[in-house]
Backbone as ProteinMPNN parsed JSONL, in Angstrom:
{"seq_chain_A": "MAEALTHAAEHSGSDQADVHLDRTRSGLGARIRDEGRGGADESAGTGPLGMRRRVAALDGSTRVTSPAGGPTVVEVDLPCVW", "coords_chain_A": {"N_chain_A": [[2.552, 6.13, -2.114], [4.138, 5.951, -4.357], [6.154, 4.233, -3.498], [4.708, 1.873, -2.984], [3.859, 1.289, -5.573], [6.326, 0.903, -6.789], [7.205, -1.397, -5.455], [5.235, -3.157, -6.358], [5.845, -3.225, -9.09], [8.409, -4.344, -9.035], [8.193, -6.781, -7.612], [5.714, -8.154, -7.814], [5.028, -9.44, -10.199], [2.999, -8.694, -11.786], [1.708, -6.813, -14.545], [0.429, -4.46, -14.285], [-1.092, -1.976, -12.144], [-3.535, -0.63, -9.935], [-4.556, 2.573, -8.815], [-6.242, 4.327, -6.37], [-7.58, 7.26, -5.123], [-9.062, 8.932, -2.385], [-10.896, 11.478, -1.055], [-11.752, 12.246, 2.185], [-13.837, 13.177, 5.018], [-12.094, 13.421, 7.125], [-9.567, 13.223, 6.077], [-7.238, 11.835, 3.75], [-7.497, 9.074, 1.646], [-5.79, 6.322, 0.256], [-5.491, 3.76, -2.135], [-3.804, 1.047, -3.361], [-3.54, -1.423, -5.715], [-2.524, -4.54, -6.977], [-2.528, -7.237, -9.341], [-0.814, -9.319, -8.91], [1.385, -11.967, -7.742], [1.128, -11.97, -4.972], [1.665, -12.515, -1.423], [3.246, -10.727, 0.025], [5.313, -9.957, 2.734], [5.826, -8.527, 5.748], [7.718, -9.266, 7.638], [9.752, -10.32, 6.179], [11.303, -8.44, 4.957], [12.058, -4.935, 4.368], [10.245, -3.408, 2.939], [7.093, -3.244, 3.007], [6.974, -2.757, 5.785], [8.581, -0.48, 6.073], [7.031, 1.385, 4.622], [4.766, 1.415, 6.281], [5.857, 2.523, 8.634], [6.608, 5.124, 7.776], [4.124, 6.236, 7.099], [2.869, 6.099, 9.6], [4.388, 7.985, 10.954], [3.211, 10.279, 10.125], [0.882, 10.269, 11.464], [-0.886, 8.515, 10.305], [-2.536, 5.534, 8.991], [-1.903, 2.169, 7.893], [-2.797, -0.565, 5.857], [-2.044, -3.742, 4.751], [-2.848, -6.199, 2.533], [-2.186, -9.319, 1.352], [-2.536, -12.099, 0.205], [-1.18, -15.352, -0.583], [-0.895, -15.925, -4.008], [-2.236, -13.672, -4.667], [-4.655, -10.95, -4.84], [-2.436, -8.148, -4.135], [-3.077, -5.606, -1.87], [-2.661, -2.354, -0.83], [-3.582, -0.145, 1.577], [-3.908, 3.158, 2.625], [-4.479, 5.589, 5.061], [-4.528, 8.956, 5.672], [-4.498, 11.613, 7.97], [-6.026, 14.81, 7.546], [-6.723, 18.255, 7.379], [-9.186, 19.99, 5.79]], "CA_chain_A": [[2.031, 5.483, -3.291], [5.249, 5.638, -5.256], [6.852, 3.045, -3.009], [3.845, 0.713, -3.208], [3.914, 0.988, -7.007], [7.658, 0.357, -7.062], [7.203, -2.786, -4.983], [4.398, -3.933, -7.273], [6.587, -3.405, -10.345], [9.592, -5.179, -8.825], [8.004, -8.063, -6.941], [4.408, -8.805, -7.941], [4.862, -10.208, -11.424], [1.872, -8.115, -12.519], [2.123, -5.747, -15.456], [-0.343, -3.25, -14.03], [-1.591, -1.742, -10.788], [-4.572, 0.401, -9.867], [-4.427, 3.528, -7.721], [-7.489, 5.033, -6.098], [-7.479, 8.268, -4.061], [-10.372, 9.282, -1.887], [-10.927, 12.554, -0.061], [-12.765, 11.995, 3.206], [-14.003, 14.303, 5.934], [-10.97, 13.532, 8.057], [-8.255, 13.112, 5.455], [-7.02, 11.301, 2.41], [-7.315, 7.629, 1.576], [-5.153, 5.847, -0.973], [-5.558, 2.307, -2.287], [-2.974, 0.582, -4.469], [-3.84, -2.853, -5.877], [-1.982, -5.215, -8.156], [-3.038, -8.592, -9.515], [0.36, -10.176, -8.948], [1.448, -13.252, -7.042], [0.836, -11.825, -3.544], [2.648, -13.051, -0.488], [4.08, -9.701, 0.66], [5.495, -10.314, 4.136], [6.589, -7.486, 6.431], [8.834, -9.82, 8.392], [10.778, -10.803, 5.256], [12.066, -7.329, 4.4], [11.72, -3.617, 4.9], [9.303, -2.705, 2.065], [5.825, -2.876, 3.647], [7.23, -2.207, 7.115], [9.059, 0.887, 5.878], [5.87, 2.212, 4.27], [3.939, 1.548, 7.478], [6.527, 3.451, 9.553], [6.531, 6.493, 7.256], [2.731, 6.685, 7.23], [2.62, 6.294, 11.032], [5.033, 9.238, 11.355], [2.265, 11.345, 9.778], [-0.342, 9.915, 12.2], [-1.768, 7.76, 9.424], [-2.594, 4.084, 9.175], [-1.627, 1.375, 6.698], [-3.236, -1.948, 5.847], [-1.523, -4.492, 3.612], [-3.46, -7.513, 2.359], [-1.428, -9.919, 0.264], [-2.534, -13.551, 0.305], [-0.458, -16.066, -1.64], [-1.702, -15.977, -5.22], [-2.691, -12.31, -4.92], [-3.926, -9.728, -5.168], [-1.89, -7.353, -3.036], [-3.756, -4.319, -1.719], [-2.101, -1.48, 0.191], [-4.503, 0.952, 1.863], [-3.321, 4.161, 3.508], [-5.333, 6.697, 5.471], [-3.739, 10.055, 6.244], [-5.349, 12.69, 8.463], [-5.8, 16.082, 6.864], [-7.775, 19.239, 7.594], [-9.456, 20.653, 4.5]], "C_chain_A": [[3.162, 5.084, -4.223], [5.972, 4.375, -4.793], [6.017, 1.791, -3.22], [3.865, 0.311, -4.678], [5.267, 0.407, -7.4], [7.732, -1.098, -6.636], [6.365, -3.666, -5.902], [5.156, -4.229, -8.562], [7.746, -4.388, -10.178], [9.278, -6.599, -8.374], [6.72, -8.806, -7.286], [4.293, -9.744, -9.133], [3.69, -9.707, -12.255], [2.375, -7.003, -13.424], [1.295, -4.481, -15.29], [-0.76, -3.184, -12.569], [-2.627, -0.624, -10.871], [-4.325, 1.271, -8.652], [-5.756, 4.257, -7.586], [-7.25, 5.993, -4.932], [-8.881, 8.689, -3.67], [-10.245, 10.37, -0.829], [-12.067, 12.266, 0.901], [-12.889, 13.216, 4.101], [-12.778, 14.515, 6.798], [-9.606, 13.429, 7.39], [-8.268, 12.589, 4.042], [-6.814, 9.801, 2.496], [-6.679, 7.279, 0.239], [-5.22, 4.324, -0.968], [-4.775, 1.928, -3.526], [-3.171, -0.927, -4.545], [-3.142, -3.374, -7.123], [-2.516, -6.642, -8.187], [-1.902, -9.606, -9.587], [0.248, -11.403, -8.067], [1.154, -13.17, -5.558], [1.977, -12.34, -2.683], [3.578, -12.019, 0.121], [4.113, -9.968, 2.164], [6.384, -9.272, 4.806], [7.798, -8.04, 7.165], [9.983, -10.271, 7.489], [11.623, -9.684, 4.661], [11.566, -6.012, 4.939], [10.664, -2.887, 4.093], [8.009, -2.303, 2.745], [6.013, -2.266, 5.03], [7.721, -0.764, 7.026], [7.934, 1.838, 5.507], [5.016, 2.468, 5.503], [4.55, 2.566, 8.453], [6.429, 4.897, 9.07], [5.114, 7.053, 7.362], [2.405, 6.957, 8.699], [3.249, 7.59, 11.531], [4.152, 10.444, 11.041], [0.904, 11.122, 10.441], [-1.358, 9.187, 11.331], [-1.754, 6.279, 9.744], [-2.419, 3.391, 7.824], [-2.173, -0.024, 6.899], [-2.679, -2.603, 4.589], [-2.181, -5.864, 3.626], [-2.787, -8.143, 1.156], [-1.389, -11.446, 0.394], [-1.716, -14.176, -0.827], [-1.384, -16.23, -2.842], [-2.325, -14.643, -5.582], [-4.164, -12.129, -4.663], [-3.289, -9.121, -3.922], [-2.593, -6.01, -3.04], [-3.097, -3.578, -0.566], [-3.089, -0.33, 0.357], [-3.861, 1.867, 2.903], [-4.367, 5.219, 3.8], [-4.455, 7.73, 6.163], [-4.694, 11.142, 6.74], [-4.996, 14.004, 7.763], [-6.983, 16.993, 7.176], [-7.971, 19.989, 6.294], [-9.869, 22.076, 4.715]], "O_chain_A": [[3.142, 4.002, -4.809], [6.356, 3.542, -5.614], [6.555, 0.75, -3.596], [3.885, -0.878, -4.995], [5.342, -0.481, -8.249], [8.26, -1.937, -7.366], [6.746, -4.8, -6.192], [5.114, -5.35, -9.069], [8.03, -5.174, -11.082], [10.011, -7.529, -8.71], [6.653, -10.014, -7.061], [3.552, -10.725, -9.089], [3.42, -10.249, -13.327], [3.354, -6.329, -13.104], [1.441, -3.535, -16.064], [-0.777, -4.189, -11.858], [-2.587, 0.215, -11.771], [-3.936, 0.782, -7.591], [-6.319, 4.74, -8.568], [-6.773, 5.582, -3.874], [-9.773, 8.791, -4.512], [-9.557, 10.19, 0.176], [-13.208, 12.065, 0.484], [-12.133, 14.177, 3.959], [-12.453, 15.644, 7.165], [-8.584, 13.536, 8.068], [-9.174, 12.86, 3.253], [-6.043, 9.318, 3.326], [-7.001, 7.879, -0.787], [-5.032, 3.683, 0.066], [-5.047, 2.428, -4.617], [-2.989, -1.63, -3.55], [-3.164, -2.742, -8.179], [-2.911, -7.182, -7.154], [-2.022, -10.634, -10.253], [-0.848, -11.822, -7.695], [0.945, -14.205, -4.926], [3.092, -12.565, -3.154], [4.608, -12.388, 0.685], [3.073, -10.178, 2.789], [7.562, -9.148, 4.469], [8.807, -7.347, 7.299], [11.071, -10.571, 7.979], [12.572, -9.959, 3.926], [10.748, -5.975, 5.858], [10.213, -1.825, 4.521], [7.827, -1.123, 3.042], [5.28, -1.35, 5.404], [7.314, 0.08, 7.825], [7.874, 2.961, 6.006], [4.589, 3.597, 5.746], [3.828, 3.378, 9.031], [6.191, 5.8, 9.871], [4.936, 8.228, 7.684], [1.735, 7.942, 9.009], [2.709, 8.23, 12.433], [4.329, 11.511, 11.627], [-0.098, 11.709, 10.033], [-2.558, 9.241, 11.598], [-1.052, 5.828, 10.649], [-2.738, 3.942, 6.771], [-2.033, -0.606, 7.975], [-2.829, -2.072, 3.489], [-2.083, -6.6, 4.608], [-2.808, -7.578, 0.062], [-0.334, -12.02, 0.661], [-1.581, -13.59, -1.901], [-2.537, -16.633, -2.688], [-2.879, -14.487, -6.67], [-4.85, -13.084, -4.299], [-3.574, -9.536, -2.799], [-2.696, -5.353, -4.076], [-2.986, -4.107, 0.54], [-3.397, 0.375, -0.603], [-3.344, 1.41, 3.922], [-5.059, 5.689, 2.897], [-3.735, 7.421, 7.113], [-5.6, 11.548, 6.012], [-3.839, 14.269, 7.436], [-8.124, 16.533, 7.229], [-7.024, 20.563, 5.756], [-10.137, 22.794, 3.752]]}, "name": "protein", "num_of_chains": 1, "seq": "MAEALTHAAEHSGSDQADVHLDRTRSGLGARIRDEGRGGADESAGTGPLGMRRRVAALDGSTRVTSPAGGPTVVEVDLPCVW"}
């Protein structure tokens, strides 16, 4: 989440972002959304790709939606036993 917020602050052009955490039966879900310019591209740098790799190392999944014009939404699901 910290990295997604850092990217939003540095690249989105938005002055705010929303964070939502959700406890599920199988783990933890996190959603980070900003209303910035969008256009995040994994092939253009290491930001989203680096986040995806770190989450995958914990057997989690990452979805990044960032159409041109925004918004950018990063969703992460991490497995966890409660």
